[in-house]
Backbone bond lengths (Angstrom), bond angles and torsions (degrees), N, CA, C in turn:
res aa  C-N    CA-C-N  psi(-1)  N-CA   C-N-CA  omega(-1)  CA-C   N-CA-C  phi
1 M - - - 1.462 - - 1.529 111.78 -
2 L 1.368 116.73 -44.84 1.464 119.74 179.79 1.522 111.18 -62.78
3 K 1.341 116.66 -42.44 1.462 120.80 178.99 1.521 110.06 -60.97
4 Q 1.337 116.26 -41.94 1.470 120.96 179.58 1.517 110.55 -63.64
5 R 1.335 116.90 -41.67 1.471 121.39 178.94 1.521 110.87 -61.90
6 I 1.319 116.26 -43.38 1.467 120.42 -178.33 1.525 110.89 -65.40
7 I 1.338 116.66 -44.77 1.468 120.37 -179.91 1.528 110.69 -61.72
8 T 1.342 115.89 -45.42 1.468 119.88 179.29 1.522 110.81 -61.81
9 A 1.333 117.00 -42.90 1.462 120.72 -179.53 1.526 111.43 -64.44
10 L 1.335 116.62 -39.92 1.468 120.58 -179.85 1.525 111.98 -65.70
11 I 1.325 116.49 -29.83 1.464 121.00 177.09 1.520 110.66 -81.92
12 L 1.339 115.51 -42.40 1.463 120.83 -172.30 1.531 112.32 -72.76
13 A 1.329 117.46 -43.68 1.465 120.54 -174.33 1.533 112.65 -57.94
14 P 1.340 119.68 -48.39 1.477 118.66 177.89 1.526 112.90 -62.59
15 L 1.335 116.80 -35.78 1.471 119.67 178.56 1.525 110.86 -65.20
16 V 1.336 115.97 -41.82 1.468 120.33 179.17 1.527 110.06 -63.42
17 I 1.322 116.67 -47.13 1.469 120.80 -179.23 1.527 111.02 -63.20
18 A 1.326 116.53 -41.84 1.470 120.03 178.13 1.523 110.50 -63.38
19 G 1.333 117.07 -40.73 1.465 120.66 178.95 1.518 111.83 -64.01
20 I 1.329 116.33 -40.95 1.464 120.81 179.87 1.529 110.89 -61.73
21 F 1.318 116.94 -41.46 1.467 120.44 -172.64 1.528 114.34 -91.33
22 F 1.315 117.10 -33.96 1.461 117.95 -167.12 1.523 115.55 -111.89
23 L 1.329 119.22 -12.34 1.459 119.45 175.84 1.524 109.74 -70.61
24 P 1.331 118.98 132.97 1.466 120.30 170.73 1.520 109.19 -57.00
25 F 1.326 117.08 151.15 1.473 119.20 -171.42 1.530 113.31 -55.36
26 P 1.343 120.25 -44.42 1.478 118.93 178.13 1.531 112.16 -60.41
27 A 1.341 116.95 -37.98 1.465 120.31 177.99 1.527 110.67 -68.21
28 F 1.342 116.48 -35.28 1.461 120.42 176.79 1.533 110.15 -63.89
29 V 1.326 116.30 -43.46 1.473 120.49 176.57 1.526 110.17 -58.06
30 A 1.332 116.58 -46.06 1.470 120.97 -179.24 1.525 110.94 -62.97
31 A 1.339 116.97 -40.31 1.468 120.45 -178.89 1.521 110.99 -65.97
32 I 1.330 117.43 -43.62 1.466 120.43 179.66 1.528 110.55 -68.99
33 A 1.336 116.96 -34.22 1.461 120.20 175.72 1.526 110.38 -63.20
34 A 1.338 116.80 -40.72 1.470 120.94 178.75 1.523 110.69 -63.79
35 V 1.333 116.81 -44.25 1.468 120.82 177.66 1.532 110.12 -61.04
36 T 1.323 115.98 -41.76 1.467 120.48 179.81 1.525 111.45 -63.89
37 L 1.320 117.52 -41.56 1.464 120.84 178.99 1.533 111.31 -65.42
38 V 1.331 116.75 -39.63 1.471 119.45 175.34 1.526 109.77 -62.85
39 G 1.334 115.73 -40.03 1.460 119.91 176.37 1.516 111.89 -60.63
40 F 1.319 116.80 -42.30 1.469 120.62 177.04 1.534 110.77 -62.67
41 W 1.335 116.39 -41.49 1.464 120.01 179.27 1.532 110.65 -60.82
42 E 1.324 115.92 -43.77 1.461 119.00 178.68 1.527 111.29 -67.13
43 W 1.326 116.38 -31.78 1.473 120.27 179.30 1.530 111.49 -66.10
44 T 1.317 117.93 -25.50 1.472 119.84 -178.68 1.523 112.23 -60.71
45 Q 1.344 117.36 -18.99 1.470 119.78 175.66 1.526 112.01 -67.68
46 F 1.342 116.27 -23.05 1.457 120.73 -178.14 1.520 112.09 -87.30
47 V 1.327 116.53 -6.54 1.468 121.76 -173.65 1.530 109.62 -106.86
48 N 1.310 116.12 132.07 1.468 120.48 179.13 1.531 110.17 -82.39
49 A 1.324 115.70 70.19 1.465 120.86 -178.51 1.525 109.72 -103.98
50 S 1.333 116.10 164.06 1.464 120.60 179.84 1.520 111.17 -64.61
51 S 1.327 117.28 -30.39 1.459 121.97 175.41 1.511 109.11 -156.20
52 R 1.315 116.46 156.66 1.462 120.32 179.95 1.517 110.56 -68.26
53 I 1.325 117.08 -31.47 1.470 120.53 178.88 1.520 110.28 -65.23
54 S 1.326 117.22 -44.42 1.469 119.78 178.84 1.527 110.97 -65.16
55 A 1.335 116.55 -32.16 1.460 119.92 179.12 1.519 112.23 -70.73
56 M 1.341 117.57 -15.00 1.468 121.34 178.88 1.515 112.47 -83.89
57 V 1.308 117.79 -14.56 1.470 120.49 -174.37 1.520 110.93 -60.39
58 L 1.331 117.24 -51.66 1.468 120.65 -177.92 1.526 112.25 -61.66
59 P 1.336 120.10 -47.95 1.467 119.41 178.72 1.525 113.86 -60.33
60 V 1.338 116.70 -40.64 1.470 119.57 -179.84 1.522 110.08 -64.56
61 I 1.329 116.76 -43.50 1.468 120.66 178.20 1.525 110.13 -62.67
62 A 1.328 116.54 -44.76 1.467 120.66 -178.26 1.520 111.28 -63.40
63 L 1.332 117.36 -44.35 1.467 120.62 178.92 1.523 110.12 -64.95
64 G 1.340 116.96 -44.01 1.460 120.54 179.26 1.514 111.68 -62.25
65 A 1.339 117.01 -42.33 1.468 120.78 179.85 1.526 110.82 -64.49
66 S 1.324 116.35 -39.45 1.472 118.91 179.49 1.526 111.05 -65.56
67 L 1.328 116.69 -34.66 1.466 119.88 178.40 1.524 111.81 -69.20
68 V 1.324 116.20 -26.85 1.473 120.48 176.63 1.523 110.59 -79.24
69 L 1.329 116.74 -40.77 1.457 121.29 -172.63 1.528 113.61 -82.66
70 L 1.329 117.05 -27.17 1.461 120.52 -176.35 1.528 110.28 -112.20
71 P 1.326 117.55 151.47 1.474 120.00 -178.84 1.521 111.35 -72.36
72 V 1.329 116.39 145.77 1.462 120.10 178.75 1.525 112.51 -119.01
73 D 1.327 117.72 2.39 1.459 119.37 176.47 1.529 109.40 -88.05
74 A 1.310 116.28 150.71 1.464 121.79 -172.83 1.524 112.25 -61.03
75 T 1.321 117.52 -38.88 1.467 120.60 -177.08 1.516 111.35 -63.52
76 S 1.334 117.04 -46.33 1.466 120.84 -179.63 1.519 111.53 -69.41
77 L 1.330 116.24 -38.23 1.464 119.24 178.79 1.524 111.25 -63.62
78 S 1.314 116.69 -38.74 1.464 119.43 -179.06 1.526 111.76 -69.97
79 A 1.342 117.14 -20.45 1.461 120.91 179.83 1.527 111.96 -79.82
80 L 1.335 118.32 -16.11 1.464 124.07 177.47 1.528 112.38 52.45
81 S 1.318 115.63 74.24 1.456 121.03 176.71 1.522 110.39 -67.27
82 G 1.343 115.88 173.42 1.461 120.98 -179.69 1.510 113.60 -58.00
83 G 1.347 116.28 -38.44 1.458 119.86 179.40 1.521 112.05 -63.06
84 L 1.324 117.00 -37.89 1.460 121.44 179.26 1.526 110.87 -70.76
85 H 1.336 116.60 -36.08 1.463 120.04 173.92 1.523 110.36 -58.93
86 S 1.326 115.81 -40.42 1.464 120.15 -179.73 1.521 111.24 -63.80
87 V 1.344 116.78 -39.61 1.466 120.73 177.75 1.522 110.63 -61.63
88 L 1.337 116.63 -44.37 1.461 120.69 179.06 1.524 111.03 -61.59
89 L 1.335 116.12 -43.71 1.461 120.55 -178.93 1.524 111.17 -65.48
90 I 1.323 116.54 -43.59 1.468 120.69 178.41 1.527 110.41 -61.00
91 G 1.332 115.98 -43.47 1.458 119.36 178.72 1.519 111.95 -60.91
92 G 1.321 117.45 -44.08 1.463 120.70 179.59 1.510 112.62 -63.41
93 I 1.337 116.69 -44.63 1.476 121.02 179.17 1.523 110.35 -63.87
94 W 1.345 116.55 -42.44 1.463 119.33 -179.18 1.517 111.69 -59.59
95 W 1.333 117.89 -41.85 1.458 118.99 -176.47 1.514 112.67 -72.70
96 L 1.317 117.80 -24.00 1.469 119.58 170.25 1.530 109.95 -68.03
97 I 1.324 116.59 -44.13 1.467 120.66 179.31 1.521 110.50 -65.97
98 A 1.341 116.70 -46.79 1.467 120.79 -178.19 1.522 111.26 -62.11
99 S 1.326 116.95 -39.07 1.457 120.38 178.67 1.523 110.87 -63.61
100 F 1.316 116.21 -40.84 1.472 120.57 176.74 1.523 110.98 -61.75
101 L 1.331 116.85 -42.76 1.466 120.84 179.44 1.524 111.42 -63.08
102 A 1.348 116.88 -39.08 1.464 120.28 -178.96 1.524 111.39 -69.34
103 I 1.321 115.94 -42.58 1.468 119.83 -178.51 1.524 111.18 -67.31
104 T 1.329 117.63 -33.64 1.470 121.27 -176.44 1.534 113.11 -95.70
105 Y 1.330 117.71 1.33 1.465 120.81 178.10 1.533 109.10 -64.24
106 P 1.342 119.88 139.31 1.476 128.23 4.88 1.528 114.43 -95.29
107 K 1.328 117.56 11.33 1.466 119.45 -176.83 1.519 112.51 -60.77
108 T 1.351 116.21 -32.88 1.463 119.54 -175.43 1.523 113.67 -103.96
109 D 1.357 117.85 3.99 1.467 117.85 -175.75 1.525 112.77 -69.10
110 K 1.330 117.08 -18.12 1.472 119.32 177.86 1.531 111.65 -66.00
111 L 1.336 115.97 -16.64 1.457 120.02 179.04 1.525 112.35 -75.29
112 W 1.358 117.45 -20.15 1.466 119.03 -172.81 1.525 115.08 -143.46
113 A 1.339 118.72 -22.51 1.472 121.14 -167.57 1.521 114.09 -61.69
114 S 1.312 118.48 -28.92 1.467 120.35 -177.02 1.527 112.96 -102.89
115 N 1.325 117.08 7.79 1.468 120.79 -176.25 1.532 109.65 -110.11
116 S 1.319 116.56 107.91 1.465 121.42 -176.76 1.521 112.40 -61.56
117 F 1.339 116.05 -42.45 1.463 118.82 -177.37 1.526 110.83 -64.86
118 V 1.321 116.70 -41.85 1.470 120.09 -179.84 1.522 109.98 -62.23
119 K 1.338 117.42 -41.38 1.463 119.95 179.38 1.529 111.44 -68.02
120 Q 1.332 116.87 -33.05 1.467 118.93 173.17 1.523 110.49 -65.95
121 L 1.319 116.06 -41.22 1.463 120.71 177.82 1.522 110.75 -60.92
122 F 1.331 116.33 -40.88 1.464 120.12 177.49 1.532 110.95 -60.42
123 G 1.319 116.70 -37.95 1.460 120.55 177.19 1.520 111.80 -63.41
124 L 1.327 116.47 -42.14 1.465 120.58 177.69 1.530 110.81 -62.98
125 L 1.340 115.97 -43.17 1.461 120.61 -178.59 1.527 112.19 -68.76
126 T 1.326 116.14 -24.07 1.463 120.63 178.25 1.520 111.80 -80.99
127 L 1.319 116.93 -45.03 1.468 120.12 -168.91 1.529 114.82 -97.01
128 L 1.333 119.21 -32.41 1.469 118.91 179.96 1.536 112.43 -67.86
129 P 1.349 119.75 -46.70 1.471 118.10 175.47 1.525 112.60 -61.97
130 F 1.337 117.59 -34.59 1.466 120.67 175.24 1.525 110.12 -59.77
131 F 1.335 117.13 -48.25 1.459 122.19 -178.72 1.537 110.79 -57.78
132 W 1.331 115.91 -51.43 1.460 119.12 -175.07 1.529 112.00 -73.70
133 S 1.317 117.75 -34.14 1.467 120.18 -179.32 1.519 111.74 -66.36
134 I 1.319 116.84 -40.56 1.467 118.77 -179.90 1.533 110.61 -68.05
135 L 1.331 116.58 -33.48 1.466 119.30 175.38 1.527 111.01 -67.76
136 M 1.334 116.74 -40.31 1.465 120.20 179.16 1.528 110.88 -63.86
137 L 1.325 116.93 -42.04 1.468 119.82 177.97 1.528 110.71 -64.34
138 R 1.327 116.24 -43.76 1.470 120.06 -178.23 1.525 111.33 -65.08
139 A 1.328 117.30 -26.25 1.468 120.89 -175.69 1.529 113.30 -88.82
140 V 1.322 118.00 -4.99 1.472 120.46 -176.18 1.529 110.28 -57.44
141 D 1.345 115.38 124.52 1.481 122.74 176.32 1.532 112.05 52.90
142 Y 1.332 116.76 33.36 1.465 121.29 -173.15 1.527 112.32 -62.48
143 S 1.323 117.15 -37.42 1.464 119.63 -176.26 1.531 112.05 -68.51
144 N 1.328 117.27 -29.71 1.471 120.73 179.54 1.526 112.55 -90.08
145 D 1.333 115.97 -37.77 1.466 120.88 -178.31 1.531 108.43 -146.45
146 P 1.328 118.09 98.45 1.468 121.41 -176.60 1.528 114.08 -60.12
147 Y 1.334 117.01 -15.95 1.461 119.99 -177.34 1.533 113.44 -100.56
148 H 1.323 117.08 -6.04 1.466 119.04 -177.74 1.530 111.27 -62.59
149 G 1.329 116.08 -47.94 1.461 119.90 179.07 1.518 112.37 -65.21
150 A 1.331 115.86 -34.21 1.466 119.86 177.41 1.523 110.35 -61.82
151 K 1.334 116.14 -38.61 1.462 119.70 178.56 1.530 111.12 -67.05
152 L 1.326 116.86 -34.33 1.466 120.29 176.29 1.522 111.22 -64.43
153 V 1.330 116.49 -46.00 1.471 120.71 178.61 1.520 110.02 -61.41
154 L 1.333 115.97 -43.31 1.463 119.89 179.71 1.527 110.81 -63.65
155 L 1.331 117.27 -37.73 1.459 120.71 179.28 1.531 110.92 -61.39
156 V 1.332 116.90 -41.22 1.468 119.53 178.40 1.528 110.16 -66.11
157 C 1.331 116.68 -39.46 1.470 119.74 176.86 1.522 110.64 -60.85
158 F 1.341 117.14 -44.85 1.462 120.77 177.87 1.531 110.66 -61.15
159 L 1.314 115.50 -40.90 1.463 120.79 179.55 1.528 110.54 -59.00
160 V 1.318 116.09 -48.09 1.469 120.83 -178.00 1.522 110.97 -68.36
161 W 1.337 116.90 -44.05 1.466 119.72 -178.81 1.529 110.90 -64.12
162 S 1.324 117.05 -39.99 1.467 119.83 179.13 1.524 110.66 -70.23
163 A 1.326 117.84 -35.63 1.462 121.02 176.97 1.526 110.42 -63.27
164 D 1.331 116.68 -42.95 1.467 120.52 177.46 1.526 111.12 -61.27
165 T 1.343 115.87 -44.06 1.466 120.40 -179.29 1.520 111.36 -65.52
166 G 1.344 116.22 -47.47 1.456 120.28 179.83 1.513 112.49 -62.76
167 A 1.336 116.53 -39.81 1.462 120.82 -179.89 1.522 110.88 -67.22
168 Y 1.330 116.44 -38.31 1.470 120.07 -178.71 1.531 110.90 -63.79
169 F 1.333 116.51 -52.80 1.464 119.58 -175.34 1.530 112.07 -72.83
170 S 1.328 116.32 -37.61 1.455 119.12 178.71 1.530 110.78 -67.87
171 G 1.336 115.53 -42.11 1.459 119.23 178.58 1.513 112.16 -65.33
172 K 1.332 115.99 -38.35 1.469 120.86 -179.88 1.530 110.90 -66.20
173 R 1.332 116.35 -36.29 1.463 120.21 -176.78 1.523 112.70 -86.88
174 F 1.336 117.73 -40.67 1.459 119.80 -171.35 1.532 113.88 -118.08
175 G 1.336 117.39 -8.59 1.452 120.87 -170.10 1.523 115.19 -59.51
176 K 1.330 115.91 124.17 1.465 121.94 176.59 1.527 112.30 -134.90
177 H 1.307 115.84 -37.90 1.463 119.72 -173.64 1.530 109.94 -100.45
178 K 1.319 116.68 115.90 1.463 122.58 -176.34 1.523 111.39 -71.65
179 M 1.339 115.70 139.53 1.460 120.52 177.23 1.522 111.52 -77.71
180 A 1.324 115.64 -53.99 1.463 121.81 -178.42 1.526 107.61 -147.49
181 P 1.333 117.30 76.55 1.469 120.98 -172.61 1.515 114.43 -59.12
182 A 1.323 117.68 -27.43 1.468 120.03 -179.74 1.520 111.37 -73.48
183 V 1.327 117.01 -18.68 1.468 121.44 -178.83 1.520 110.91 -101.98
184 S 1.337 116.48 -52.74 1.458 121.57 -177.43 1.524 108.84 -144.08
185 P 1.329 117.69 97.12 1.465 121.86 -174.29 1.525 114.13 -61.21
186 N 1.326 118.63 -20.07 1.463 121.33 -174.80 1.529 113.68 -86.94
187 K 1.324 117.73 -14.07 1.459 119.88 -177.36 1.537 109.81 -86.59
188 T 1.339 114.83 129.84 1.460 120.46 -176.69 1.522 111.89 -125.49
189 I 1.332 114.77 162.67 1.461 120.66 175.95 1.527 110.17 -62.41
190 E 1.338 116.07 -40.51 1.456 120.06 179.57 1.534 111.09 -63.42
191 G 1.332 115.88 -38.20 1.461 119.91 176.20 1.519 111.08 -63.53
192 L 1.329 116.49 -41.70 1.467 120.50 178.27 1.519 110.79 -60.64
193 I 1.317 116.80 -43.81 1.468 120.84 -179.88 1.536 110.43 -62.51
194 G 1.340 115.85 -44.33 1.463 119.50 177.53 1.514 111.86 -61.83
195 G 1.324 116.88 -39.69 1.459 121.09 177.87 1.513 111.92 -64.90
196 V 1.335 116.74 -40.73 1.468 120.84 179.21 1.528 110.54 -64.02
197 V 1.332 116.18 -45.76 1.468 120.22 -177.90 1.529 111.23 -60.83
198 L 1.343 116.59 -49.89 1.470 119.15 -178.55 1.525 110.91 -65.91
199 A 1.328 116.87 -40.95 1.465 120.02 -178.28 1.527 111.82 -64.75
200 V 1.326 116.71 -39.15 1.468 119.91 178.35 1.525 110.37 -63.60
201 I 1.334 116.77 -43.20 1.467 120.71 178.67 1.532 110.75 -62.38
202 I 1.339 116.15 -47.41 1.468 120.20 -179.00 1.525 110.95 -65.69
203 T 1.322 117.66 -37.20 1.465 120.67 178.90 1.521 110.87 -65.29
204 W 1.321 116.41 -42.55 1.473 120.12 178.65 1.528 110.63 -63.66
205 I 1.327 116.46 -45.84 1.469 120.52 178.70 1.533 110.16 -63.59
206 G 1.350 116.04 -46.46 1.459 120.53 -178.76 1.511 112.74 -62.41
207 A 1.330 117.32 -41.43 1.468 120.87 179.83 1.520 110.79 -62.77
208 N 1.332 116.74 -37.21 1.465 120.42 178.96 1.525 111.70 -72.92
209 L 1.329 116.96 -44.74 1.461 120.27 -179.42 1.524 111.72 -65.75
210 L 1.336 116.72 -37.09 1.461 121.09 -177.81 1.523 112.63 -89.83
211 A 1.324 116.50 -1.17 1.477 121.83 179.60 1.517 111.52 57.86
212 I 1.324 116.01 48.17 1.465 121.92 178.08 1.524 108.19 -97.53
213 P 1.322 117.65 118.65 1.470 119.60 -176.26 1.530 112.50 -78.61
214 F 1.322 115.88 141.09 1.457 123.66 169.20 1.521 107.25 -123.07
215 V 1.325 116.39 156.61 1.460 120.18 -179.47 1.518 110.67 -58.52
216 S 1.338 116.73 -39.24 1.456 122.16 179.87 1.522 108.53 -162.40
217 I 1.333 116.23 169.59 1.458 120.87 175.98 1.524 110.19 -62.00
218 S 1.326 116.16 -41.04 1.469 119.55 179.93 1.522 111.17 -63.58
219 S 1.332 116.76 -35.85 1.462 120.51 176.87 1.527 110.36 -65.20
220 L 1.324 116.97 -44.65 1.468 121.33 177.70 1.524 110.45 -57.95
221 L 1.336 115.96 -48.32 1.460 120.13 -177.86 1.515 111.38 -62.91
222 L 1.327 117.06 -43.19 1.467 120.79 -178.57 1.518 111.25 -65.68
223 I 1.344 116.82 -44.27 1.462 120.49 178.64 1.523 110.40 -62.48
224 A 1.335 116.64 -43.19 1.466 120.41 -179.16 1.520 110.83 -63.50
225 I 1.324 117.57 -45.90 1.467 120.89 -177.37 1.526 111.08 -64.06
226 I 1.327 116.52 -47.61 1.472 119.38 -179.13 1.525 110.24 -63.05
227 T 1.326 116.50 -43.75 1.465 120.25 -178.62 1.526 111.25 -63.36
228 V 1.338 117.20 -42.07 1.465 120.17 179.74 1.522 110.93 -62.61
229 V 1.319 117.02 -47.46 1.465 120.54 -178.85 1.527 110.45 -59.26
230 I 1.325 116.64 -45.20 1.462 119.95 -179.99 1.517 111.03 -67.57
231 S 1.339 117.80 -34.72 1.472 119.71 179.67 1.527 110.85 -65.39
232 V 1.338 117.12 -40.45 1.467 120.70 177.16 1.525 110.19 -64.68
233 L 1.314 116.15 -41.78 1.466 119.86 177.67 1.523 110.65 -67.19
234 G 1.350 117.13 -31.06 1.462 120.28 176.88 1.519 111.67 -61.85
235 D 1.330 115.62 -38.52 1.464 120.83 174.98 1.520 110.12 -62.46
236 L 1.339 116.54 -41.13 1.461 121.16 178.36 1.528 111.58 -64.60
237 V 1.331 115.95 -36.80 1.469 119.83 -178.73 1.522 110.77 -62.63
238 E 1.340 117.25 -45.93 1.463 118.46 178.65 1.529 110.50 -64.72
239 S 1.328 116.97 -39.16 1.467 120.40 176.85 1.527 110.66 -60.81
240 M 1.324 116.45 -37.09 1.462 120.92 178.13 1.524 110.96 -62.85
241 F 1.328 116.79 -46.28 1.465 119.68 -179.59 1.529 111.10 -66.39
242 K 1.329 117.48 -37.95 1.456 120.12 177.71 1.529 110.65 -65.70
243 R 1.328 116.83 -42.19 1.459 120.04 -179.80 1.525 110.83 -65.52
244 A 1.325 117.03 -42.27 1.464 120.79 -179.76 1.524 111.91 -65.39
245 S 1.349 116.27 -26.25 1.470 120.87 -178.04 1.520 112.58 -99.93
246 G 1.342 117.39 -2.95 1.463 120.42 -179.24 1.514 112.66 70.92
247 V 1.346 117.33 30.52 1.465 122.70 -177.96 1.521 108.97 -108.13
248 K 1.338 117.17 132.38 1.473 120.64 179.89 1.520 111.44 -81.71
249 D 1.326 117.28 -52.52 1.461 123.12 177.40 1.520 108.84 -125.16
250 S 1.331 116.18 150.70 1.462 118.97 -179.79 1.526 111.74 -71.58
251 G 1.337 117.32 -19.28 1.464 121.59 179.00 1.513 109.74 -175.26
252 N 1.342 115.66 -169.21 1.467 119.99 178.53 1.524 111.62 -135.59
253 I 1.333 116.02 24.69 1.458 120.91 -175.61 1.532 111.58 -71.29
254 L 1.347 117.59 -24.97 1.467 121.80 -178.20 1.525 108.72 -116.19
255 P 1.326 118.49 105.39 1.465 121.72 -177.58 1.534 112.46 -53.95
256 G 1.328 115.33 127.06 1.454 120.38 178.99 1.510 114.42 85.73
257 H 1.340 116.74 -15.10 1.459 120.81 -177.89 1.529 112.50 -115.58
258 G 1.318 117.78 -18.73 1.455 120.52 -176.12 1.513 111.50 94.50
259 G 1.322 116.12 -130.70 1.452 120.60 -177.06 1.525 113.12 -100.51
260 I 1.325 114.74 -177.90 1.467 120.58 177.92 1.525 110.77 -60.45
261 L 1.342 116.96 -44.22 1.460 119.77 -179.87 1.520 112.08 -62.48
262 D 1.328 116.94 -34.84 1.459 120.08 177.42 1.523 111.30 -63.78
263 R 1.319 117.01 -28.84 1.455 121.52 -177.93 1.526 112.27 -88.72
264 I 1.333 118.17 -32.87 1.465 120.40 -173.82 1.521 113.03 -108.15
265 D 1.359 117.96 8.44 1.457 119.33 -174.81 1.527 112.28 -56.31
266 S 1.336 117.40 -42.90 1.466 119.86 178.65 1.524 111.42 -68.80
267 L 1.331 116.67 -36.52 1.469 120.37 -179.85 1.519 112.39 -68.47
268 T 1.344 117.06 -33.70 1.466 118.92 179.25 1.522 111.25 -62.07
269 A 1.331 116.42 -25.61 1.462 120.43 176.10 1.523 111.31 -91.55
270 A 1.334 116.19 -43.19 1.468 120.15 -173.34 1.520 112.79 -66.87
271 I 1.325 117.35 -43.71 1.465 119.64 -173.51 1.534 112.52 -66.03
272 P 1.355 120.02 -46.93 1.469 118.07 176.76 1.523 113.22 -61.85
273 V 1.333 117.39 -39.62 1.466 120.33 -178.61 1.531 110.57 -69.22
274 F 1.334 117.40 -44.57 1.468 120.71 176.80 1.527 110.06 -60.10
275 A 1.332 117.03 -45.23 1.468 120.53 -179.25 1.523 111.15 -62.64
276 L 1.329 117.07 -42.48 1.467 120.86 178.90 1.524 110.39 -59.85
277 L 1.325 117.03 -46.22 1.457 120.50 -177.10 1.532 111.97 -72.68
278 Y 1.324 116.80 -45.14 1.474 120.95 -173.70 1.534 112.22 -75.07
279 L 1.338 116.18 -42.01 1.462 119.60 -172.25 1.530 112.97 -87.75
280 W 1.316 117.86 -21.59 1.459 118.56 -171.07 1.536 112.48 -127.85
281 L 1.323 117.12 -58.49 1.450 119.86 -169.52 1.520 114.15 -79.65
282 M 1.351 117.10 -25.61 1.471 119.49 -177.87 1.519 110.75 -126.70
């Protein structure tokens, strides 16, 4: 399994980086839309619907409606209209709520576990802000420097990947205090701290190497810390939905990793929160 994970990661990571930097913006939009639709398909396993196909109707309509109502060209996205601000705000609020649900599981699962519509709504709140936030980051200053936004997206990916690595090794070596044992018994407070420390270091180094401006060092550190914490909780949130639905992996499209949601669960939380803080609040 570990060998399979490594091989898949070695193939996938260069493809992701190449897509971020070299796809023309319309093709990038199409690629992220495809990933989002696959994510919605995998989410249908968490919904008590008569069929997975019927459970896809609402997400497809919602994604299509958002594409009609919100701009998809790089120039308009970089201008951050009021509608885009609302998407960022909704994404940030959702991840605060979702994190609370994961930490308090299973005490609070009676509020949502048996309600199909609520679980569908949770899927929309998870994947639609992710879709639009990554487009907003990719579009930053696009007319002056087509690669500036790509570097921002890559920085968030580095942040999440380093947080996962730091949390794994720190938790394995020092882990004693469980974060949310009912959801994921292996995640510890010590692992979270290790993930935050490594991610902050990598974010600072990456921002300097990629020439990504922040308002100040304190702003960089605060954005990195908040984003890392939410990204770890984002992983817990997907684990919570899988546990509540009796699902081991969201899919099998990625050998050794499971499904798309298993691979992007931390990013679905990190990217909207990073975008909210970097593009609007700080």
